[in-house]
N, C-alpha and C positions, 0 to 999 in steps of 0.2 A: 557743555564741557563734561568729559567723562574722566573718571578716576580709575587708575589701574590699582586694584587692591593687592597686587603681588609685587609691588616695588618696581614695576617697569621691566621685569625680566622676561616678559613675553610668554609666561607659562600660566596665564590665567585660564578661566573657563572658556572652552571652545563653543562658539555660538551654535545653536541647534541647526540653523539653516545650512551651515557648512558641513555638519555631520551628515545631513540628509542628502547631500549632493551625490550624484552617481557619475564617477569619472569613467571614461572609456578605458578598457583594458589595454595594458602596454603590449605593443607588438613584439612577438618573439624574435630574437636575433637569429637570422638564418645561419645554418651551419656552413662552415667553410667548404668551398667546392673540393671534391676529391682530386688528387693529383692526376693530371692528364696522362693517359697511357701513351707512351712514345714508342715508335717502331724500334725493333731490335736489329733490323737488318744492317744498319750502319756498323754497329759493334761487331756483328757476326762477320761481315766482309773484312773488316780490319783484322779480326782475329785470324781468319783463314789466311790472309796475306802474310801475317806475322808468322804463322806456322810454316808457311813455305819458305820465307826468308831465313828463319832460324834453322830449318832443316838443311838448307843449302850451306849455311855456315857450319853446321854440325858435321857435314860430310868432311870438310877440311880438318876439323878437330879429330874425327875418327881416323881419317887417313894418316895424318901425321903421327897420331898415337900408335897406330899399327906399325908404322915404319920406324918407330923409336926416334922421331924427330920433333923438334919444336914446331908449333903451328905456324903456317905461312913462311916456312923456311926455304921453300923452293925458289927458283929463279923466275917463276911465272908471276905476273901481276896478281896481287891478292884479289882484285875485283874479278879477274878471269877465273880464279879458283872458285869463287862463289857462283859464277854463272855456269860453270861446267856441269854441276849436278842438275841445273834446270834444263840443260840440253839433253840430259840422260836421266829421266825421272826415276829409273830404277835405283839410282844411287842415293836418292833422298832417304831411303830407309836407314842408311848408315847414320844419318843425322838425328834419328829419333832419340837416343839417350840424351844428347845435349839439348835438343829442342824441347822435349817434354819436361825436362828438369827445369830449364829456365822459365818456360811458360807456367809451370806449376808454381814456382816461387812468386812470379809476378802476379799471377791470378790470386794466389793466397793473400798477398799483400793488399790487392785492391778489394777483394771480398771482405777482408777485415774492416776496411773503411765502410764498405757497402752495408754490411749487417749492423755495424755500429750506428750508422745513420738511420737505418730502419728501426733500431731499438728506440730512438728518440723521435720517430715520426718526421724525419728530415727527408725532403724530396731529393733524390739522388739518381744519377744516370747509371746505366750499365757500365762496366769497365770497358774502356777503349784502348786497344793495343796500337802501337805505332810501328809498322814495319819500316826498316831502313837499311841501306847498304853499308852497315858498319861491321866491325869485327865480331859482333854478336847478333847481327841481324835484326836489331830492334832498338828503338829509343826508349823502350819501357812501356808503361801503361798509366792511365789516369782515369779518374771519375769526376763528374761535374756535380757539385752540390748546388741545387737550385733554390733552396729556401734558407732563410737565416738560421744560424745556430744561436740559440737564445741564452744558454747558461755556460758557465765555466766547466761544469761537470761534463756536459755533452761535448764541448769542444775538445776537452782533454781526452775523453774516451775515443772520439773519432780520430784524433791525431795519433793516438798511441796504438790503436788496434792494428793498423796496417803493418808497421814495422815489426811488431811483436809476432804476428802470425807468419809473416814472410820469413822472419828469422828462425822461427821454430821449424819451418820446412827446410830452410837452407842448411841448418846445422847437421842433421843426419845425412843429408846429401853430401855435404863436404866430408864428413867423417868416413862414409862409405868410399868416396872417391879417393881419398888419400890412402886409406887402407888397401885399395885395389890398384894404386898407381905403381909405376915402374921406377926402378932406380937405374938411371942411365947417366953415368959420369960423362960430363962434357956435352950433354944433349943441348943445353941452353947456350953453349959458347958461341954457336953460329946463328942463334935466333935473331931475327930482325927486330923483334919486340919481346921484352922480358916483362912479365906481369909481376907486380909486387905481391908480397905475402902479408895479408893482415894478421893481427895477433891470433885470431882464432885458427887460422891455417898453421901458424907456427906451433900452436899447442897440439894440434892433431899430428903434425909431422914429428914432433918430439915424442908423442905417445905411440904412434904406429911404426915410426922409423927412427928410433933413438940413435943418436950419433951420426946420422946421415946428413950430408950437406944439403940444405934445401934446394940449392941450384942443381942438384943431381936428381931431383924428383920430377919425373915426367907425369904431369897430372892427367888423370883420366878425363874424358870428355864431360862426364857428369860433374867433375870438379870445376871445369871451366864455367859451366852454367852456374854452379853454386857460388863461384868467385864473383860472377856478375851480380848474383842476387845479394851477396854481402855488400858489394860496392853500391848498389842501388839503395840498400837499407841505410848505409852510412850517409850517402848524399841526401836522402830524404830526412835524416835526423839532424841535419845542420839547423841550429836555432835561428833561422833566418826567414823573414817574409812569411809566405803562406805554405812553406814546406811543413812536413809533419812535425819536425822539431820546432818550427816557428809557432805552430798551433799550440804545442805543449807549453812553450815559454809564455805565450800570450795568456793562456789559462792560469799560469802560475803568477805572473807579474806583468799585467798588460801595460802598465805605465813605463816599463823599461824595454818593451818589445822592439820598438823602432831603433832605439839606441844600440841594443844588442845586435840587431840585424846589420846595422852599418858597421859596427866593430868587427863582427865575424866576417863580413864580406871583404873588408879591407885586409883582414888577416889571410883570407884565402888568396887574394891578389898577391900579397907578399910571399905566400907559399909557392907561387908560380915560378920562383927561382929554382925550386926543386923539381917541379914537373909543370910543363906549360899548360896542362889541362886546367890548373887552378886559375890561370889568368882569365880564361873565358868564363869558367863557372863563377868565380868571384865577381867578375865585372857584370855579368848578367844579374846576379843576385843584388849587387849594389844598386844598379839602375832600377830594378823592380822595387827595392826597399825605399828608395828616394821618391819614386813616382807614385806608388800605390801603398796606401796604409792598410793595415789589417782591418777587416770589417769589425765594427764594434758589436758587443754582445748586448742583448736586451737587459739581462740581469747580470751586470758585471760585479755586483757586490756579494754574490754567493761564494763563500770560501770553499776550497777543495778539501776533501776529507784527508786525514792522515794517510790512509792506504793509497790514495792516488799520488800523494807527494812521495811516498815510497816507490811507487811505480815510475815516477819521474827519474829517480835515481837508477832504477833498472833500465830505463831508456838510455841514460848516459852510459851505463855499462855495455849495452848492446852496441852503441855507437863506437866505443873504444875498441871493442872486439872486431868490428867490421872495417874500421878506417885504417887506411895506409896513406902516408904522404906521397908515395910513389906508385900510383896505380899501374902505370906502364912506362917503360923506358925504351926508347929506340936505340938500337946498337948499330945503326947504319954507319958505316965507316967511310962514306963518300960525301964529305962536306961540300964538294963542288956541285953536287946535284941536290939542292935544297928542296926540290919538289918531287923527289922520288916517291914511288907508291908507298914504300914503307913509312916514310915520314908523314904522308897524307893519312895513312891508316892510324899512325900513332896519335894523331890529333883527334881521331874519332873515338879513341878508346875511352870508355867510362861514360859514354852517353847513356842517359837513363830516362827515373820515376819517378822491378821486382822481378815433380821431378822423378822420373823413374826410368831405368834402363830396360830395354825390351830384350828378352832372351832370344838368342838365335840370330841376331842381326850383326853383332860385332864379330870380327874375324877371330879365329883361334889365337892368332899371335897377340891379340890385344890382351888376352888373359895371362900372358907370360910375363913374369917379373924378372926374367933372366935374359936381357937383350943381347948378351954376348953370343948366344946361340944364333947360328945363321938360319935363315928361312929357306925352305925347300923350293919355294917358287915365288915369282914376283907378285903373283896375286895375293899370296898370304902376307906379303910385306905391305900390302895396301895399295899396290899399283892396280887400281880397279879398272877393268876393261868392260866394255859394253857388248862385246861379241858373245 
């Protein structure tokens, strides 16, 4: 029988035979494999196709602006208007101001996410653009995050970076476009589709055109692209599911994320009484919120810094400046033809996700802010010929 002189606490003298034993060295943990290099050709092909589709749409914005008319106000099918520049490639140059502005905003938005992911060593894809036959030539762009986001700080920064960077590009573009826009009384009276004015646009209109009816402002093609950029920013900042706003809410209060997503989705569906766009957008977000939960964080106990909470208020301010309950309104006066091209196009408005004019491409009449003057030739009015 042996007696433990240390009261049985297990901290007695270590036997000499144990101290002299030689244990094998521990194997070193292998480093994680480096991210696999993925081909860039898919993203590049989609980007080129989106450039072409937005150039084709930009031709119609430039043509209508030169003729002092609202976009797509002709009798021709809007889809045919988009196809015409593809049949005559020389006309695509006219769409450069719109196309490059819109792609610049969308690319800035996605690169904000991309570099924020790189900052936290998160595996992320290149930005993928989505060409589409819509009023703006694209459904937006996206990136794929292939590795988990571990902390609240990383999730917040990744979600916030895209909207902030895209907004910073869209603001000067919109300011320049409104300052360069024309005052055409009654120009929107016969427009098949009237685009709503978010608060930021109203601020710039009151600044550059005080006392002028907003419905008399014929927006420059760059402004049309900036308008789409603001709409994409607002849609992404909805505090729902895995949108940018949803990531921000999850990083702030993960326990309330799903509940907030469902409430906001239902509110959007109710807003469909003002604009049918919200029926589809709210319904999709509701289904996604019910079916898929937000991926959990590895370290969900890490609190956000006060500066990031302040940035969350800034994200809310950006949303309020970009959002309008009426993105587009169809003024089609033929209710007996519910499937007219204008109505079909109206349902495509606002599809999304995220700028510079080229000198010498726009017609001289585009720079005139006095539309009451008659044009000297049909070509200067925007009736572009290929001869």
